[in-house]
N, C-alpha and C positions, 0 to 999 in steps of 0.2 A: 450568578448567571451560569447556566449550564448550556454549553454550545455543542451541537453535533454538526457534522458535515455529511451530506448525502452526495455521493459521487454517482451521478446518473450513468456514467459510462460503465460502472461495475455493479449497478443495482437494477435488477429486472423489475418489471411492473409488479410481479407477484411478491418479490421481496420488499418493495416499497409499500405495498398494501399491508404486509405484516408489520413493518416498522411503524407505519402510520397508526395501526391498531394499538401497538405496544406503547407508543408515545402520545396517543390521543391527538394525532395530527389529521388534518383534512386531506385524505387521500385524493379525492376528486380534484381539489384545488392544486395539489402538487403535480398531478398528471397534466392538468390543463396548462399550468404555468410552464412545465417542462417542455411541452410541445409548442405552445404559443411563442415563448421567448427563446426557444432552443437552448435551454439551460443545460449546462455541463455538470456543475457542482453548485450546491447551495449550503449556506451556513444558517442554522436555525437556533434561536434561543429557546430552549425547551420550556423554561419557566413562563415566558410570555407568549409562546407559540408564534414568534415573529421571525421572519427571514431577515437576517442582518447583513448578508452579503451573498453574492452569487458570481458565477462565471458562465460564459456562454460557449457553445460549441465552436463559434467563430474565433474566440480568444480564450481558450481554456485556462491560460496562465494569468489572465488579467482579472483581478478581483474588483467587482463593482459593489460598493457599499450602499446599503439602504440609508436614506437620509437620517443623520444623527448618530450613526453607528461607527463611522470610519475612525474617529479619534479613539473611541473605546476599544474597538477591535484591534487597531494597530498597537495600542499601548498595553494590551493584555500580556501577561507573563506566559511565555511559551514553555512547554515541556520539551526538554531535549535530553534524550537518554544518554547515559554515559557509555562510552565504548567498552565492550567486554573483551578482555584479552583471553583468548582460548589457548590452552596448552598446545605445544607443537605435537603433531601426531607422532606416534612411535613408528619408526621405519624399520621393517624387518628385511634386511638385505640378504635374502636367502632365495635362491633360484626357484625352489619348489613353492614357497609362499607367494612369490611374485607371479609365477605362472598360474597358481590357484586364483589369485586376484584378477588376472586377465580373463581367466575362464569364467569367473562369476560376474565381473563388472565391466569387462572390456578394457582395451589398451588405454583408452582415454582416462581411466581411473588411476593410472600410475602417477606417482609423484616424480618430480624431476630426478631426485636421488635414485629412485628405483629404475628409471629409464637409463640413467647414466651407468648404474651398476650392471644392467643387462647388456648395454653396449660394450662396456669394458670386459665383461665375462665372455662375450662372444668372440673376442679377438685372440 
């Protein structure tokens, strides 16, 4: 079973038309259902071309399951990415490099350590 989710809040009608063409889905039916039922998000089994769940604009976080799919959908193994640890940024506590950074990216781009260094240097 291959399932995709279409989030109507972030999918224009033109993009939906392209997705429908690529996945051989009925574009006219998707648009009709979207408007008629005020769909917010839908889950489709690509193999069977069946909508297995949906949410509406009135309750975007409430998933409503198509008959017979709730147990299957709820029991599916979820992909959960592992957190990535990024290395700490190198901090150059040098007045000129900090001023260059402010000039290029603005004061809000400074790290706490850089702001503290500037504060202590100005005293």
